[in-house]
N, C-alpha and C positions, 0 to 999 in steps of 0.2 A: 268473655274477653272482648266482645264487640263494644260493650259499654266502656271499658277501660280505654280501648282504642279511640272511641269518640271523645272521651274526656280529654285525652292527650292531644289528639289531632285538632280539636277545636280550642285548644289551650284553655281548658277549664271554662268553656262557654263563650269565649271571645268570638269564635267563628259563627255563632248564632246571631250576631248583631246584623240587623237587616240591611244596613248601608255600610259598605266598605269594611267587611270583616277582616281583610288583610291589613288594613290601616289600624284597626283596633288591636289586632295581634301585635303589630309593630309597636304601638303605644304601650301595650302591656309589657313588652320586652324592655322598652326604655324605662318604664316605671320600676321594674324589677332590678335593672342594672343600677338605677339611681338610688333605690333603697339600699341595695347591697353596698354601694359606695359610701353614701352619706351616713349610714347607720353602723356599718361594720368595717368600713375602710377598705372594702374589696376593690380590686382593680382588674387589670387584664388577665392575670393568672386565674382569678375566680371565674371570669367569663369564659376563658378557654376551657376550664374544667367543666363548667356547666354545658358548654357546647359538646364536649367529648362525652359526657354522661348522657346527654339527651339525644345525640345523633342517631344511634341505632333504634332506641325506642320511638323516636320521631318518624323514622323511615317505616318502621313496623306499623305504627298507628296510621300513618298516611296510606300505606298499602291496604291495610285492613278496612279503613273507612272508605277508600276509593272502591274497593270490591263490594262492600256493603251497599254503597249508594249507586253502584254501577256507573260511575263517572271517572274519567281519566284524571282530572285535577279538580275536585270539588272545591267551590269557593269557601265552604265552611272549614276546610282544612287550613289552619293558620299556624301550626307548629313550625312549618317551614319559614314563615315570616319571622317568628320569634328567633329561630336559629340564625337566619340571615341578618337580622337586625343586630344580634349580639356579635356576629362576625364583623359588621361595619364598625361597631364601637371599639373593637380591638385596635383600630387605627387611631383612636383619639390620643393626643399627647397630653391633654388636660381633661379633667372630668368636671365640667361645669355645665350650666344650663345651655350655653352656646354650643358646646360640643355635642350635647344630647340632641339639641334641635337640629344642628347640621347633620349629625349622624342619621337622625330620623328622615330628614328630607332627602339626603343622598341615597339612603337605602330604598326609599319608596320610588325615587326617580329611576334607579337602575332595575328595580324589581318590575316596574311597569314597562320601561323602555326595552329591557332585555337585549343589550348589545351583545355582539359576538363574544364569546361562545355561549353566553347564558341561555339563549333560546335553544341552542342545540342540546343542552343538557336536559331540557324538558322531555326529550325523546328517550331518555333512559327509562327502563321499565318501572312501572308502578311508583311506589313511594320514593324510590331512589331518584327518579326524575323530578318528582314533586319537590323534594328537599334540595337536591343538588343545584337546581337553577337559582334558588334563593341564596344558597351559600356562595355561589359565584357572583351574584348581584351584591352580596355583602362584601366580597373581596374588592370589587370595584369601589364600593362606598368607603371601605377602609383605606384604600390607597389615596383617594381624594381627601378624606378626612386627615390622613397622616400628612399629606403635602400641605394642606391648609394649616395644620398645626405648626409645621416648619416655618411658615410665613407669619405665624402668630395671628391668624385670622379669628381665632376664638380663645 
């Protein structure tokens, strides 16, 4: 089960990237969302379903990997970035390269900055804290992306 947790927590190896594994995880999430949209016509509902399906396994994998590595929030755990990035994309009013780029930049900004209450959510126990702070950063990103779409910025 530890191997399965590592595969999921590192998002199929993205977390092993030596520089900026969280950024690589976010890029993987963008790539998946773009593929789903451009090749299968998927949109918000599909992303929402993916988030719902992956949330509990993501928390489990984050917890298991954190315990295995004996670290509170190991950098190699990037499933939280994937989920948070998808939450940000829920705010996109158009699905084009500009929206994907803006969503990526906004999520990374809020994930690194961690405005209130994002940083507080890190204190939740184990995988719940690892994942929930990124979900909250994703909500901030989604709100700004949604507002930007209202002003037709992308």
